[in-house]
C-alpha positions in Angstrom: -0.9 17.0 -1.5 -1.2 20.6 -0.2 1.9 22.1 1.4 1.7 25.0 3.8 5.1 26.5 3.3 4.9 28.9 6.2 4.0 26.1 8.6 7.0 24.1 7.3 9.3 27.0 8.0 7.9 27.4 11.5 8.3 23.7 12.2 11.9 23.8 11.0 12.6 26.8 13.3 11.1 24.8 16.2 13.6 22.0 15.6 16.7 24.3 15.6 17.7 23.2 19.1 17.3 19.5 18.2 19.3 19.9 15.0 22.0 21.8 16.9 22.2 19.1 19.6 22.3 16.3 17.0 25.0 18.1 15.1 27.1 18.7 18.2 26.8 15.0 19.0 28.1 14.0 15.6 30.9 16.5 15.7 32.0 15.0 19.0 32.6 11.6 17.4 35.8 11.7 15.3 34.9 10.0 11.9 37.8 10.3 9.5 37.4 8.1 6.4 37.4 4.3 7.3 36.6 5.1 10.9 32.9 6.2 10.8 31.3 3.5 12.8 30.6 5.5 16.0 28.9 8.4 14.1 26.9 5.9 12.0 25.5 4.4 15.2 24.6 7.9 16.5 22.7 8.6 13.3 20.9 5.3 13.5 19.7 6.3 17.0 18.4 9.7 15.8 16.7 8.2 12.7 14.9 5.8 15.0 14.0 8.6 17.4 12.3 10.8 14.8 10.4 7.9 13.2 12.0 6.7 10.0 10.0 3.7 8.7 13.2 1.6 8.1 16.9 2.1 8.9 19.6 -0.1 7.5 23.4 -0.2 7.4 24.9 -1.8 4.3 28.0 -4.0 4.1 30.1 -0.9 3.3 28.8 0.8 6.4 26.6 3.4 4.7 23.4 4.1 6.7 20.1 4.2 4.8 16.9 5.6 6.3 13.6 5.2 4.5 10.4 7.2 4.9 7.1 6.5 3.0 6.2 3.9 0.5 5.3 5.9 -2.6 6.2 5.2 -6.2 8.9 7.9 -6.7 12.2 7.1 -5.0 13.9 10.4 -4.0 17.2 10.3 -2.3 19.1 12.8 -0.2 22.8 12.2 0.7 25.4 13.4 3.2 28.8 11.9 3.5 29.5 11.7 7.2 33.3 11.1 7.2 35.6 14.1 7.7 39.2 15.0 7.1 41.6 15.2 10.0 42.2 18.2 12.3 45.5 19.3 10.9 47.6 21.6 13.1 45.5 21.8 16.4 47.3 25.1 17.2 45.3 26.7 14.3 42.0 26.0 16.2 40.5 28.4 18.6 38.3 25.6 20.0 38.7 21.9 20.5 37.7 20.5 17.0 35.4 17.8 18.5 34.1 19.5 21.7 33.5 22.5 19.4 31.7 25.7 20.2 28.2 27.0 20.0 26.4 30.3 20.3 23.1 31.7 19.1 24.3 31.8 15.5 27.0 29.3 14.8 28.3 25.8 15.6 32.1 25.2 15.3 33.8 21.8 15.0 35.3 19.4 12.5 32.5 18.4 10.1 30.2 21.3 10.9 29.9 22.4 7.3 31.6 19.4 5.6 29.3 17.7 6.0 27.5 16.7 9.1 25.2 19.7 9.1 23.6 18.3 6.0 22.8 15.1 7.9 21.3 16.9 10.8 19.0 18.9 8.5 18.0 15.9 6.5 16.9 13.9 9.5 14.8 16.8 10.8 13.4 17.4 7.3 12.1 13.9 7.5 10.7 14.6 11.0 8.8 17.6 9.5 7.3 15.4 6.8 5.9 13.1 9.5 4.8 15.9 11.7 2.8 17.7 9.0 1.7 14.6 7.1 3.5 15.7 3.9 4.0 12.2 2.7 2.8 11.6 -0.9 3.5 9.3 -3.8 7.2 9.1 -3.0 9.6 7.2 -0.8 12.4 9.3 0.7 15.8 7.7 1.1 18.2 9.5 3.4 21.8 8.3 3.1 24.8 8.8 5.4 27.7 7.7 3.3 31.3 6.8 4.1 34.8 7.1 2.6 33.9 10.2 0.6 36.9 12.2 1.7 39.2 9.3 0.7 37.3 8.5 -2.6 34.4 10.6 -3.5 31.5 8.7 -5.1 32.8 5.2 -4.0 29.9 4.9 -1.6 27.3 5.6 -4.4 29.1 3.2 -6.8 28.4 0.6 -4.2 24.8 1.6 -3.5 24.0 1.6 -7.2 26.0 -1.4 -8.4 25.7 -3.7 -5.4 22.6 -2.3 -3.6 20.7 -1.9 -6.8 19.4 1.5 -5.6 18.6 3.9 -8.4 16.6 6.9 -7.3 14.8 9.3 -9.7 17.2 12.0 -8.4 19.5 12.7 -5.5 19.9 15.9 -3.5 23.5 16.2 -2.3 23.6 18.2 1.0 27.2 19.2 0.6 27.6 22.9 1.7 26.1 25.4 -0.8 25.3 28.3 1.6 21.6 27.3 0.9 22.0 28.0 -2.8 21.1 25.5 -5.5 24.2 23.9 -7.1 23.8 22.0 -10.3 27.2 20.7 -11.2 30.9 20.5 -10.6 34.2 19.8 -12.3 35.5 16.3 -12.2 38.9 15.1 -11.1 41.5 12.4 -11.6 44.5 11.2 -9.6 47.4 10.6 -12.0 50.8 9.1 -11.4 53.9 9.9 -13.5 57.0 7.7 -13.0 60.5 8.1 -14.3 63.2 5.4 -14.0 67.0 5.8 -13.7 70.1 3.8 -12.8 71.7 4.3 -9.4 75.4 4.7 -8.8 77.6 6.3 -6.2 76.9 10.0 -5.8 80.6 10.8 -6.1 80.5 9.8 -9.8 76.9 10.6 -11.0 77.9 10.3 -14.6 78.0 6.5 -14.1 74.3 6.4 -13.5 71.0 8.0 -14.7 69.2 10.3 -12.3 65.4 9.7 -12.3 64.8 13.0 -10.4 66.6 15.0 -13.1 64.4 13.3 -15.7 61.4 14.4 -13.8 62.5 18.1 -13.6 61.5 19.2 -17.2 58.3 17.2 -16.8 57.3 19.4 -13.9 57.9 22.5 -15.9 55.8 21.3 -18.8 53.0 20.2 -16.5 52.9 23.8 -15.1 52.7 25.1 -18.7 50.0 22.6 -19.6 47.8 23.9 -16.8 47.6 27.3 -18.5 46.4 25.6 -21.8 43.6 23.5 -20.4 40.0 23.9 -21.6 37.6 26.4 -20.2 33.8 26.1 -19.8 31.3 28.9 -19.4 29.6 27.3 -16.4 32.0 24.8 -14.8 35.1 26.9 -15.4 38.6 25.9 -16.4 40.3 22.5 -16.2 43.3 22.6 -14.0 46.2 20.5 -12.7 48.7 20.7 -9.9 51.5 18.4 -8.7 50.4 17.4 -5.2 53.1 14.8 -4.2 56.6 13.8 -5.2 58.4 10.5 -4.2 61.8 9.0 -5.0 63.8 5.8 -4.6 67.5 5.7 -4.0 70.0 3.3 -2.3 71.1 6.2 0.0 71.7 9.9 0.3 75.1 9.3 -1.3 73.6 7.7 -4.5 71.9 8.7 -7.7 68.1 8.3 -7.5 66.9 5.3 -9.5 63.2 6.2 -9.4 61.0 9.3 -9.1 57.2 9.6 -9.2 54.7 12.5 -8.8 51.0 12.7 -8.2 49.0 15.0 -10.3 45.6 16.4 -9.1 43.8 16.9 -12.4 40.4 18.8 -12.4 38.3 18.1 -15.4 35.9 20.6 -16.9 33.0 19.8 -19.3 34.0 17.6 -22.2 37.3 16.4 -20.7 37.7 12.7 -20.1 40.2 10.3 -18.5 41.5 9.4 -21.9 42.0 13.0 -23.1 43.7 14.0 -19.8 46.1 11.1 -19.8 46.8 11.7 -23.5 47.8 15.3 -22.9 50.4 14.3 -20.3 51.7 11.5 -22.4 52.2 13.8 -25.3 54.5 16.2 -23.4 58.0 16.2 -25.0 59.7 15.8 -21.6 57.5 12.8 -20.8 58.3 11.2 -24.1 62.0 11.9 -23.9 62.2 10.4 -20.4 60.0 7.4 -21.5 57.9 8.2 -18.4 55.0 6.0 -17.4 51.6 7.9 -17.0 48.8 6.0 -15.3 45.9 6.4 -12.9 45.8 5.6 -9.2 43.3 3.1 -7.9 41.6 3.1 -4.5 41.5 -0.1 -2.6 41.2 0.8 1.1 39.0 -1.1 3.5 35.8 0.5 4.9 35.3 0.4 8.6 33.4 -2.8 8.1 36.4 -4.4 6.4 34.8 -4.3 2.9 37.2 -3.4 0.1 35.6 -2.1 -3.1 38.3 -1.2 -5.6 37.9 1.6 -8.1 39.9 3.8 -10.4 40.6 7.3 -9.2 38.5 8.8 -11.9 35.6 11.1 -11.0 34.0 12.7 -14.0 32.5 16.2 -14.2 28.7 16.6 -14.4 26.1 19.3 -15.0 22.3 19.3 -14.5 20.7 21.7 -17.0 18.9 24.5 -15.3 15.7 23.6 -17.2 15.8 20.1 -15.9 12.6 19.1 -13.9 14.6 18.5 -10.8 16.2 21.9 -10.9 12.8 23.4 -11.6 11.4 21.6 -8.6 14.0 22.9 -6.2 13.7 26.5 -7.5 9.9 26.2 -7.0 10.3 24.9 -3.5 12.8 27.6 -2.6 10.7 30.5 -3.9 7.6 29.2 -2.2 9.4 28.8 1.1 11.5 32.0 1.1 9.7 34.4 -1.2 12.6 35.1 -3.5 14.3 33.3 -6.4 17.4 31.2 -5.4 20.9 31.7 -6.5 21.8 28.8 -8.9 25.5 28.0 -9.1 28.1 25.1 -8.9 30.6 23.7 -6.5 34.3 24.3 -6.7 35.2 21.0 -5.1 34.1 17.5 -5.8 31.2 15.5 -4.3 29.5 12.2 -4.5 27.8 13.5 -7.6 30.8 12.3 -9.6 29.3 8.8 -9.2 25.6 9.6 -9.0 25.4 11.6 -12.2 29.0 11.6 -13.6 29.3 7.8 -13.8 25.7 6.6 -13.6 23.6 9.3 -15.1 21.2 9.8 -12.2 20.1 13.4 -11.9 21.9 15.1 -9.0 21.5 18.6 -7.5 22.9 20.3 -4.5 21.4 22.2 -1.6 23.1 22.3 1.8 23.8 24.3 4.9 27.3 25.5 5.5 29.9 27.1 3.2 32.5 25.6 0.9 35.3 27.8 2.3 34.8 26.1 5.7 35.6 22.6 4.3 38.9 21.2 5.7 39.6 24.6 7.4 40.5 25.2 11.0 37.6 26.5 13.1 35.2 25.0 10.6 31.7 26.2 11.3 28.1 26.3 10.1 25.2 28.6 10.7 22.0 27.6 12.6 19.8 29.7 10.3 21.0 27.6 7.4 20.2 24.3 9.2 16.6 25.6 9.6 16.4 26.7 5.9 17.8 23.4 4.7 15.5 21.2 6.9 12.5 23.1 5.5 13.7 22.6 1.9 14.3 18.9 2.5 10.8 18.5 3.9 9.1 20.0 0.8 11.4 19.0 -2.1 9.8 15.5 -2.7 6.2 16.8 -2.5 6.9 19.7 -4.8 8.5 17.4 -7.3 5.6 15.0 -7.2 3.0 17.8 -7.3 4.6 19.2 -10.4 4.1 15.8 -12.1 7.7 15.3 -13.2 9.2 12.0 -14.4 13.0 12.0 -14.8 
């Protein structure tokens, strides 16, 4: 199949108003994790409008749009849930009514990550317009619950839906750079136990909060000793939550627990991360319990799909055929080599490649620093560039003759 890259770019530019309108429509529909049903219906309508061959919604509530019937299954993914608004006083515009001018679109989800969905749908439209279909089937997924539990949706698609693409393009924000990896993460709980008594005579009891205090200090010190990696960067940890149990304000606390957000670099595993905390002298002295959280929240459909809160790191080698295909597509479209980098945050790639070994790579409109921020925005020029890339990636991959 021959690809006229200049024509693809021109067609993507033509659809800038349509992408902008579609993105504004999605932003206007609040879709925090577990409440994505309205935006899923809106995406289904747009997929039908542009001419996807088949559109399905699975039992978890993920939307799947298929284009073509070729032998290579290529997937592109956008999670379409968002975080909440936070303090509305920090916004210059209504987070859902948003704002638009010639260059930007503002609103919750603009960069993270509904812009990727808008560009994917119109990338598929360009494939149809320009007859770019080849020996591939394109699967466009709008996935749910990512903000609550990244990768859960793809665990379901792979394990229960028996969907296993040759590779997946994540459309999380990359500022239209190519991203080929990320650190992983874990959600860890540390618990200390005590004995309550009246606060007027604390020596009669055993204070669980005091037991936790030296553990906090040693965790802060452990952060500085964690492994570094030349590409992914350093492992890290922070204490994100603290809880207690006590009969009253006038009593010694009989329980204390903390949540640890642990970011995993290359070579770190759930076992090694848990072992590091369990080996801390203060943890051993307090006989503290160290375990992982599990996620068992219902999707908007009511489905519960439990999983451990473990999301491994992953890296796609720059020499990998999928990375080569994206770099080739980028250079042919834009006349310059791309920047190749990594995400700071976590994505559905933790399941796609981290758990299941399916090659994953990132290219998306929007910027990482807009994620979860007030006045979140994306750039229309990046929607155009992303749509053009999504239209040519499958054909370039097939034309280069790669098999993953």
